[in-house]
C-alpha atoms as an extended CHARMM CRD file, in Angstrom:
* protein
*
       178  EXT
         1         1  UNK       CA             61.7230000000       75.3400000000       56.9110000000  PROA      1               0.0000000000
         2         2  UNK       CA             62.5840000000       73.6160000000       60.1920000000  PROA      2               0.0000000000
         3         3  UNK       CA             62.3590000000       69.8620000000       60.7120000000  PROA      3               0.0000000000
         4         4  UNK       CA             59.3670000000       70.3140000000       63.0310000000  PROA      4               0.0000000000
         5         5  UNK       CA             57.4780000000       72.3130000000       60.3920000000  PROA      5               0.0000000000
         6         6  UNK       CA             58.4380000000       69.7980000000       57.7060000000  PROA      6               0.0000000000
         7         7  UNK       CA             57.1390000000       66.8980000000       59.7820000000  PROA      7               0.0000000000
         8         8  UNK       CA             53.9870000000       68.8570000000       60.6410000000  PROA      8               0.0000000000
         9         9  UNK       CA             53.4060000000       69.6550000000       56.9770000000  PROA      9               0.0000000000
        10        10  UNK       CA             53.9540000000       66.0000000000       56.0560000000  PROA      10              0.0000000000
        11        11  UNK       CA             51.3850000000       64.8950000000       58.6640000000  PROA      11              0.0000000000
        12        12  UNK       CA             48.9370000000       67.5440000000       57.4870000000  PROA      12              0.0000000000
        13        13  UNK       CA             49.4530000000       66.4110000000       53.8760000000  PROA      13              0.0000000000
        14        14  UNK       CA             48.8150000000       62.7780000000       54.8500000000  PROA      14              0.0000000000
        15        15  UNK       CA             45.6790000000       63.7650000000       56.7800000000  PROA      15              0.0000000000
        16        16  UNK       CA             44.4860000000       65.8570000000       53.8040000000  PROA      16              0.0000000000
        17        17  UNK       CA             45.1260000000       62.9280000000       51.4540000000  PROA      17              0.0000000000
        18        18  UNK       CA             43.1550000000       60.5800000000       53.7380000000  PROA      18              0.0000000000
        19        19  UNK       CA             40.3390000000       63.1670000000       54.0620000000  PROA      19              0.0000000000
        20        20  UNK       CA             40.2950000000       63.6670000000       50.3010000000  PROA      20              0.0000000000
        21        21  UNK       CA             40.1680000000       59.9000000000       49.7370000000  PROA      21              0.0000000000
        22        22  UNK       CA             37.4000000000       59.5870000000       52.3140000000  PROA      22              0.0000000000
        23        23  UNK       CA             35.3980000000       62.3880000000       50.6340000000  PROA      23              0.0000000000
        24        24  UNK       CA             35.9390000000       60.7500000000       47.2490000000  PROA      24              0.0000000000
        25        25  UNK       CA             34.7860000000       57.3430000000       48.5590000000  PROA      25              0.0000000000
        26        26  UNK       CA             31.8060000000       58.8290000000       50.4380000000  PROA      26              0.0000000000
        27        27  UNK       CA             30.8960000000       60.9280000000       47.3800000000  PROA      27              0.0000000000
        28        28  UNK       CA             31.1140000000       57.8630000000       45.1170000000  PROA      28              0.0000000000
        29        29  UNK       CA             29.0660000000       55.7220000000       47.5170000000  PROA      29              0.0000000000
        30        30  UNK       CA             26.4240000000       58.4000000000       48.0240000000  PROA      30              0.0000000000
        31        31  UNK       CA             26.4430000000       59.4880000000       44.4020000000  PROA      31              0.0000000000
        32        32  UNK       CA             27.4470000000       63.0170000000       45.3440000000  PROA      32              0.0000000000
        33        33  UNK       CA             29.6710000000       64.0530000000       42.4500000000  PROA      33              0.0000000000
        34        34  UNK       CA             30.6280000000       67.3710000000       43.9870000000  PROA      34              0.0000000000
        35        35  UNK       CA             31.8630000000       65.5980000000       47.1510000000  PROA      35              0.0000000000
        36        36  UNK       CA             33.8040000000       63.1660000000       44.9650000000  PROA      36              0.0000000000
        37        37  UNK       CA             35.3220000000       66.0690000000       42.9990000000  PROA      37              0.0000000000
        38        38  UNK       CA             36.1200000000       67.8910000000       46.2560000000  PROA      38              0.0000000000
        39        39  UNK       CA             37.8230000000       64.7380000000       47.5800000000  PROA      39              0.0000000000
        40        40  UNK       CA             39.8400000000       64.3970000000       44.3840000000  PROA      40              0.0000000000
        41        41  UNK       CA             40.7290000000       68.1010000000       44.5850000000  PROA      41              0.0000000000
        42        42  UNK       CA             41.8190000000       67.6780000000       48.2340000000  PROA      42              0.0000000000
        43        43  UNK       CA             43.9780000000       64.7050000000       47.2280000000  PROA      43              0.0000000000
        44        44  UNK       CA             45.5300000000       66.6830000000       44.3520000000  PROA      44              0.0000000000
        45        45  UNK       CA             46.2250000000       69.6470000000       46.6490000000  PROA      45              0.0000000000
        46        46  UNK       CA             47.6840000000       67.3100000000       49.2830000000  PROA      46              0.0000000000
        47        47  UNK       CA             49.8910000000       65.7170000000       46.6170000000  PROA      47              0.0000000000
        48        48  UNK       CA             51.0270000000       69.1700000000       45.4220000000  PROA      48              0.0000000000
        49        49  UNK       CA             51.7370000000       70.2110000000       49.0290000000  PROA      49              0.0000000000
        50        50  UNK       CA             53.6820000000       66.9800000000       49.5110000000  PROA      50              0.0000000000
        51        51  UNK       CA             55.7270000000       67.7100000000       46.3840000000  PROA      51              0.0000000000
        52        52  UNK       CA             56.2100000000       71.3270000000       47.5130000000  PROA      52              0.0000000000
        53        53  UNK       CA             57.2620000000       70.0920000000       50.9630000000  PROA      53              0.0000000000
        54        54  UNK       CA             59.6740000000       67.6460000000       49.3450000000  PROA      54              0.0000000000
        55        55  UNK       CA             61.1030000000       70.4260000000       47.1740000000  PROA      55              0.0000000000
        56        56  UNK       CA             61.3070000000       72.6870000000       50.2490000000  PROA      56              0.0000000000
        57        57  UNK       CA             63.0250000000       69.9270000000       52.2620000000  PROA      57              0.0000000000
        58        58  UNK       CA             65.5060000000       69.3940000000       49.4280000000  PROA      58              0.0000000000
        59        59  UNK       CA             66.0880000000       73.1570000000       49.1910000000  PROA      59              0.0000000000
        60        60  UNK       CA             66.5520000000       73.3400000000       52.9780000000  PROA      60              0.0000000000
        61        61  UNK       CA             69.0120000000       70.4460000000       52.8690000000  PROA      61              0.0000000000
        62        62  UNK       CA             70.8750000000       72.0590000000       49.9820000000  PROA      62              0.0000000000
        63        63  UNK       CA             70.9160000000       75.3890000000       51.8410000000  PROA      63              0.0000000000
        64        64  UNK       CA             72.2880000000       73.6620000000       54.9340000000  PROA      64              0.0000000000
        65        65  UNK       CA             74.9010000000       71.8880000000       52.8200000000  PROA      65              0.0000000000
        66        66  UNK       CA             75.8020000000       75.2040000000       51.1970000000  PROA      66              0.0000000000
        67        67  UNK       CA             76.1390000000       76.7990000000       54.6530000000  PROA      67              0.0000000000
        68        68  UNK       CA             78.3160000000       73.9350000000       55.8500000000  PROA      68              0.0000000000
        69        69  UNK       CA             80.3920000000       74.1370000000       52.6730000000  PROA      69              0.0000000000
        70        70  UNK       CA             80.7200000000       77.9080000000       53.0990000000  PROA      70              0.0000000000
        71        71  UNK       CA             81.7570000000       77.4540000000       56.7300000000  PROA      71              0.0000000000
        72        72  UNK       CA             84.2700000000       74.7890000000       55.7060000000  PROA      72              0.0000000000
        73        73  UNK       CA             85.5390000000       77.0270000000       52.9120000000  PROA      73              0.0000000000
        74        74  UNK       CA             85.9200000000       79.8920000000       55.3920000000  PROA      74              0.0000000000
        75        75  UNK       CA             87.7780000000       77.6140000000       57.8210000000  PROA      75              0.0000000000
        76        76  UNK       CA             90.0170000000       76.3810000000       55.0110000000  PROA      76              0.0000000000
        77        77  UNK       CA             90.6170000000       79.9500000000       53.8070000000  PROA      77              0.0000000000
        78        78  UNK       CA             91.4270000000       81.0400000000       57.3640000000  PROA      78              0.0000000000
        79        79  UNK       CA             93.8390000000       78.1280000000       57.7350000000  PROA      79              0.0000000000
        80        80  UNK       CA             95.4130000000       78.8950000000       54.3620000000  PROA      80              0.0000000000
        81        81  UNK       CA             95.7490000000       82.5770000000       55.3130000000  PROA      81              0.0000000000
        82        82  UNK       CA             97.3120000000       81.5990000000       58.6210000000  PROA      82              0.0000000000
        83        83  UNK       CA             99.6570000000       79.2030000000       56.8300000000  PROA      83              0.0000000000
        84        84  UNK       CA            100.5070000000       81.8350000000       54.2140000000  PROA      84              0.0000000000
        85        85  UNK       CA            101.1300000000       84.3910000000       56.9830000000  PROA      85              0.0000000000
        86        86  UNK       CA            103.3210000000       81.8930000000       58.8130000000  PROA      86              0.0000000000
        87        87  UNK       CA            105.2580000000       81.1770000000       55.6160000000  PROA      87              0.0000000000
        88        88  UNK       CA            105.5930000000       84.8930000000       54.8990000000  PROA      88              0.0000000000
        89        89  UNK       CA            106.8020000000       85.5110000000       58.4580000000  PROA      89              0.0000000000
        90        90  UNK       CA            109.2490000000       82.6240000000       58.1750000000  PROA      90              0.0000000000
        91        91  UNK       CA            110.5130000000       83.9850000000       54.8560000000  PROA      91              0.0000000000
        92        92  UNK       CA            110.8280000000       87.4600000000       56.3630000000  PROA      92              0.0000000000
        93        93  UNK       CA            112.6880000000       86.0390000000       59.3650000000  PROA      93              0.0000000000
        94        94  UNK       CA            114.9870000000       84.1190000000       57.0260000000  PROA      94              0.0000000000
        95        95  UNK       CA            115.6580000000       87.2490000000       54.9650000000  PROA      95              0.0000000000
        96        96  UNK       CA            116.3940000000       89.2240000000       58.1410000000  PROA      96              0.0000000000
        97        97  UNK       CA            118.7030000000       86.4430000000       59.3520000000  PROA      97              0.0000000000
        98        98  UNK       CA            120.4920000000       86.4090000000       55.9910000000  PROA      98              0.0000000000
        99        99  UNK       CA            120.8490000000       90.1790000000       56.0580000000  PROA      99              0.0000000000
       100       100  UNK       CA            122.2140000000       90.0230000000       59.6020000000  PROA      100             0.0000000000
       101       101  UNK       CA            124.6460000000       87.2740000000       58.5690000000  PROA      101             0.0000000000
       102       102  UNK       CA            125.7360000000       89.3040000000       55.5480000000  PROA      102             0.0000000000
       103       103  UNK       CA            126.1710000000       92.3650000000       57.7710000000  PROA      103             0.0000000000
       104       104  UNK       CA            128.2740000000       90.3440000000       60.2280000000  PROA      104             0.0000000000
       105       105  UNK       CA            130.3080000000       88.8970000000       57.3560000000  PROA      105             0.0000000000
       106       106  UNK       CA            130.8650000000       92.3890000000       55.9330000000  PROA      106             0.0000000000
       107       107  UNK       CA            131.9120000000       93.7000000000       59.3550000000  PROA      107             0.0000000000
       108       108  UNK       CA            134.2550000000       90.7470000000       59.8520000000  PROA      108             0.0000000000
       109       109  UNK       CA            135.7050000000       91.2680000000       56.3710000000  PROA      109             0.0000000000
       110       110  UNK       CA            136.2040000000       94.9610000000       57.1520000000  PROA      110             0.0000000000
       111       111  UNK       CA            137.9180000000       94.0490000000       60.4310000000  PROA      111             0.0000000000
       112       112  UNK       CA            140.1420000000       91.5160000000       58.6510000000  PROA      112             0.0000000000
       113       113  UNK       CA            140.9440000000       94.0970000000       55.9870000000  PROA      113             0.0000000000
       114       114  UNK       CA            141.7500000000       96.7130000000       58.6310000000  PROA      114             0.0000000000
       115       115  UNK       CA            143.9180000000       94.2030000000       60.4990000000  PROA      115             0.0000000000
       116       116  UNK       CA            145.6950000000       93.2650000000       57.2640000000  PROA      116             0.0000000000
       117       117  UNK       CA            146.2360000000       96.9380000000       56.4440000000  PROA      117             0.0000000000
       118       118  UNK       CA            147.5500000000       97.5710000000       59.9490000000  PROA      118             0.0000000000
       119       119  UNK       CA            149.8760000000       94.5790000000       59.6860000000  PROA      119             0.0000000000
       120       120  UNK       CA            151.0300000000       95.7910000000       56.2720000000  PROA      120             0.0000000000
       121       121  UNK       CA            151.6070000000       99.2780000000       57.6960000000  PROA      121             0.0000000000
       122       122  UNK       CA            153.6000000000       97.8050000000       60.5950000000  PROA      122             0.0000000000
       123       123  UNK       CA            155.6840000000       95.7270000000       58.1770000000  PROA      123             0.0000000000
       124       124  UNK       CA            156.2870000000       98.8240000000       56.0380000000  PROA      124             0.0000000000
       125       125  UNK       CA            157.2180000000      100.8450000000       59.1330000000  PROA      125             0.0000000000
       126       126  UNK       CA            159.6470000000       98.1470000000       60.2870000000  PROA      126             0.0000000000
       127       127  UNK       CA            161.1540000000       97.9780000000       56.8130000000  PROA      127             0.0000000000
       128       128  UNK       CA            161.5490000000      101.7720000000       56.8080000000  PROA      128             0.0000000000
       129       129  UNK       CA            163.1310000000      101.6390000000       60.2850000000  PROA      129             0.0000000000
       130       130  UNK       CA            165.5160000000       98.9180000000       59.1340000000  PROA      130             0.0000000000
       131       131  UNK       CA            166.2700000000      100.8600000000       55.9720000000  PROA      131             0.0000000000
       132       132  UNK       CA            166.8920000000      104.0110000000       58.0370000000  PROA      132             0.0000000000
       133       133  UNK       CA            169.1830000000      102.0270000000       60.3560000000  PROA      133             0.0000000000
       134       134  UNK       CA            170.9840000000      100.5610000000       57.3640000000  PROA      134             0.0000000000
       135       135  UNK       CA            171.3600000000      104.0340000000       55.8630000000  PROA      135             0.0000000000
       136       136  UNK       CA            172.5730000000      105.3410000000       59.2350000000  PROA      136             0.0000000000
       137       137  UNK       CA            175.1010000000      102.5220000000       59.4960000000  PROA      137             0.0000000000
       138       138  UNK       CA            176.1520000000      103.2050000000       55.9020000000  PROA      138             0.0000000000
       139       139  UNK       CA            176.5860000000      106.8800000000       56.7920000000  PROA      139             0.0000000000
       140       140  UNK       CA            178.5170000000      105.8870000000       59.9360000000  PROA      140             0.0000000000
       141       141  UNK       CA            180.7810000000      103.6240000000       57.8490000000  PROA      141             0.0000000000
       142       142  UNK       CA            181.2450000000      106.4050000000       55.3200000000  PROA      142             0.0000000000
       143       143  UNK       CA            181.9960000000      108.8480000000       58.1680000000  PROA      143             0.0000000000
       144       144  UNK       CA            184.3780000000      106.3460000000       59.7510000000  PROA      144             0.0000000000
       145       145  UNK       CA            186.0920000000      105.8720000000       56.4020000000  PROA      145             0.0000000000
       146       146  UNK       CA            186.2520000000      109.6660000000       56.0400000000  PROA      146             0.0000000000
       147       147  UNK       CA            187.7460000000      109.8790000000       59.5560000000  PROA      147             0.0000000000
       148       148  UNK       CA            190.2190000000      107.1130000000       58.7370000000  PROA      148             0.0000000000
       149       149  UNK       CA            191.0270000000      108.7850000000       55.4200000000  PROA      149             0.0000000000
       150       150  UNK       CA            191.3390000000      112.1690000000       57.1470000000  PROA      150             0.0000000000
       151       151  UNK       CA            193.4690000000      110.6160000000       59.8810000000  PROA      151             0.0000000000
       152       152  UNK       CA            195.6410000000      108.9090000000       57.2780000000  PROA      152             0.0000000000
       153       153  UNK       CA            195.8800000000      112.1300000000       55.3080000000  PROA      153             0.0000000000
       154       154  UNK       CA            196.6160000000      113.9940000000       58.5280000000  PROA      154             0.0000000000
       155       155  UNK       CA            199.2190000000      111.3940000000       59.4400000000  PROA      155             0.0000000000
       156       156  UNK       CA            200.6790000000      111.7020000000       55.9900000000  PROA      156             0.0000000000
       157       157  UNK       CA            200.6080000000      115.5010000000       56.2650000000  PROA      157             0.0000000000
       158       158  UNK       CA            202.2010000000      115.2300000000       59.7200000000  PROA      158             0.0000000000
       159       159  UNK       CA            204.9090000000      112.9360000000       58.3610000000  PROA      159             0.0000000000
       160       160  UNK       CA            205.4670000000      115.2100000000       55.3710000000  PROA      160             0.0000000000
       161       161  UNK       CA            205.5860000000      118.1990000000       57.7270000000  PROA      161             0.0000000000
       162       162  UNK       CA            207.9490000000      116.3090000000       60.0240000000  PROA      162             0.0000000000
       163       163  UNK       CA            210.1350000000      115.3830000000       57.0910000000  PROA      163             0.0000000000
       164       164  UNK       CA            210.0160000000      118.9590000000       55.8170000000  PROA      164             0.0000000000
       165       165  UNK       CA            210.7370000000      120.2350000000       59.3260000000  PROA      165             0.0000000000
       166       166  UNK       CA            213.6200000000      117.8080000000       59.6350000000  PROA      166             0.0000000000
       167       167  UNK       CA            214.8270000000      118.9330000000       56.2610000000  PROA      167             0.0000000000
       168       168  UNK       CA            214.4460000000      122.5820000000       57.2860000000  PROA      168             0.0000000000
       169       169  UNK       CA            216.3120000000      121.8480000000       60.5400000000  PROA      169             0.0000000000
       170       170  UNK       CA            219.0230000000      120.1170000000       58.6200000000  PROA      170             0.0000000000
       171       171  UNK       CA            219.2420000000      122.9730000000       56.1600000000  PROA      171             0.0000000000
       172       172  UNK       CA            219.4270000000      125.4660000000       59.0430000000  PROA      172             0.0000000000
       173       173  UNK       CA            222.1400000000      123.4920000000       60.7060000000  PROA      173             0.0000000000
       174       174  UNK       CA            224.0040000000      123.2970000000       57.5150000000  PROA      174             0.0000000000
       175       175  UNK       CA            223.5040000000      126.9720000000       56.9640000000  PROA      175             0.0000000000
       176       176  UNK       CA            224.7960000000      127.5820000000       60.4360000000  PROA      176             0.0000000000
       177       177  UNK       CA            227.7030000000      125.3610000000       59.8580000000  PROA      177             0.0000000000
       178       178  UNK       CA            228.6250000000      126.9520000000       56.8400000000  PROA      178             0.0000000000
């Protein structure tokens, strides 16, 4: 019931109460019992309407309060949903950022590992080159020693041959002289 209707009903109830009282008084003064009873009945009906109007006004107020509470609850729920969505989005963004950071860290670790492996391979290759050079120098020294030994042996053979040739020449001369 609107406020205008409530006020109108209240006025009507007051008028009916006054009319009922007037009928009761007029009936009592004139000795008309039916008019007195009608006045009392009008007053009772006016009182019942007043009580009904009061109950209706209370119900209307409670309905309005319930509507306001529902609207407030909806607003609060909407705000909570928005806040929950914002928190969920923030959590999702944080998870994505963590995943991206982990991905970058994994890529950097892989790059560092590859660089370390490459460095290790280069060190190994240099060591192998140095070892090959050392082996080559060892072989050259061995070859040089072989050449020196062969030259010494050749020199010795040449000296032995020269001595034997000298001896053969001497023996030939002696054989000729004989």
